[in-house]
C-alpha positions, 0 to 999 in steps of 0.5 A, a space after each residue: 422789876 417788871 412788877 416794879 415798875 407797873 407799880 411805882 410807875 404806872 400805878 402810883 406815879 412816885 417815878 417817871 419811866 426815865 427815872 426808872 430806867 436810870 435806876 434799873 442802868 445804876 443798880 446793872 453797874 453794881 454787884 449784887 442783887 440788881 432788883 433789891 438796889 433798884 427798890 433801894 434806889 426807888 425808897 431812897 428817892 422816894 424818903 431819903 435814908 429812911 426809905 431806903 432802908 424801909 423799902 430794902 426791909 420790905 422788899 427782902 423780909 416776906 421772902 426771907 421769913 417764908 425761906 426760913 419757914 421752908 428750911 425748917 420744914 425741909 430740915 424737920 421733914 425732908 427725909 420723909 419719902 413724900 418730901 424726897 419725891 417732891 424734891 425728885 421732882 422740882 430738881 430737874 425742873 430747876 435744871 431746865 429753868 437755868 438753862 433757860 435763863 442762860 440761854 436768854 441772858 446769853 442772847 444779850 450778853 454776848 454782842 461780839 466774837 470778844 466777848 463769846 471768846 471770854 465767855 467760853 474761857 471762863 467756862 474752861 478754867 472754871 472747869 479746872 477750878 479757877 476762883 471765881 473772883 479771879 476770873 472775873 476780873 481777868 474777863 473785865 480786863 482783857 473786854 477793856 483792852 479790846 473795847 481800845 482797839 487793842 485786839 492783838 494785844 487782847 487775844 493773848 491776853 485771854 490765856 490769863 483767864 484759863 491760865 488763872 486756874 493754875 494753882 487755884 483749884 478748889 480744896 478738898 478739905 473740910 472747915 470747921 463751921 462758924 457764924 464768922 466764917 458763914 457771914 464774911 462768907 456770904 459778906 463777900 458773894 454779895 460784894 462781888 457778884 455781877 450778873 443774874 441771880 442764878 451766877 450767885 449759884 457757882 459761887 455758893 458751890 465753890 465756897 459751901 461745897 468744895 472750899 469749905 465742906 459745909 454742904 452736899 451737892 444735894 443739898 445747894 440743889 435742894 437750896 436752890 429749888 426752895 429759892 425758886 419756888 419762893 417769891 422774891 429774890 433769889 438771893 434768899 437762897 442764903 437765908 436757907 443756906 443759913 438755916 440749914 447749918 445753923 438754925 434761926 442765928 444762922 438764917 439771920 446771919 446769912 441773910 443779913 451778910 448776904 444783902 447788906 452790900 447792896 445797902 452800901 453800893 446803893 447808898 454810895 454809888 449816886 454821885 458815881 452812877 453818871 459818870 461811870 455809865 458814860 464811861 466806854 471802857 468802864 462799860 466794856 468792863 461790865 461787859 466782860 463781868 457779865 460774860 464771865 458770869 455767864 459762863 461761871 452759870 453754865 459750869 455750876 448748871 452742868 454739876 448741879 445737873 449731874 446731881 438732878 438729873 440721875 435717872 431716865 424720869 428725871 431726864 424726861 422732866 428736864 426736858 419736857 419742861 425745858 421744851 415748855 419754857 421755851 415755848 411758851 411764857 410761863 411762870 417757872 412756879 407752874 413748872 415748879 410745882 407740876 414737878 414736885 406733884 410729879 415726883 411726888 407720885 412717881 416715888 409714892 407708886 414705886 
């Protein structure tokens, strides 16, 4: 979004800075990929409905195509020692990136003790196997109650969050694959996901690894790595998963499904956004949903980390990458490249 602001505000003067910030605020109030939604708002402002469609396609397609090509390479050559070595070094770097993102986002989102308590309750409930949608809803309700001044009532309500885990543990029975189920699953994710794109990983793990049984934890981690190493929205991880499951048709179905809600939300939200932003209660609900999203992200980081950091060399790569990320402002793509080269060299040496 920083690149977008430079292009449309400072370089082309298509929008004022205030207009752009309004679009950023509007995107933060909607589920889905925030950067994509800002691009859609800009396109609609400049060119109406046609501009929105063009902006969305131009923003999404380059990344989706590149991810699709890498997915083909992964399927075709992923079992070769060289490719395995690259992923061996990339995966712990991805975990370090997720930890750094979790820390950075958490410092902004957790602004009160009640929000911290909600986030911790979500971590406990998610670890017990609670459903993501119920956790997000419960966190929003509790945050709204606390904001209205009923803190004495809000504290007992916190029990609803870990209590949501009861009877909702993910089922481990595999489900037969179908393009229809793939579409509906990604459509659901694109319709309800708040917060950073990294929160997407919690939903992907819950649906495709735990509930449907279509992916292994290692395959999901590989998908995350591909999403990290490519430019564009992290939501194009869906393109990789779709190709992995059903080739080109699966990639197309998954990509359309996960991004479609963003187009609908942007098209429908124009008149409503100013009212929502002025509502303190709606803002409190959003705060609760945001910290719940970070709680889900923390749990999935732990699960993926257990797969990625399997020995002392990968632990060393993860710790080193985290130290560099926290000490210096460096593009994570360089760390991923370094991790891939180091992993390939280590695998070749052994």
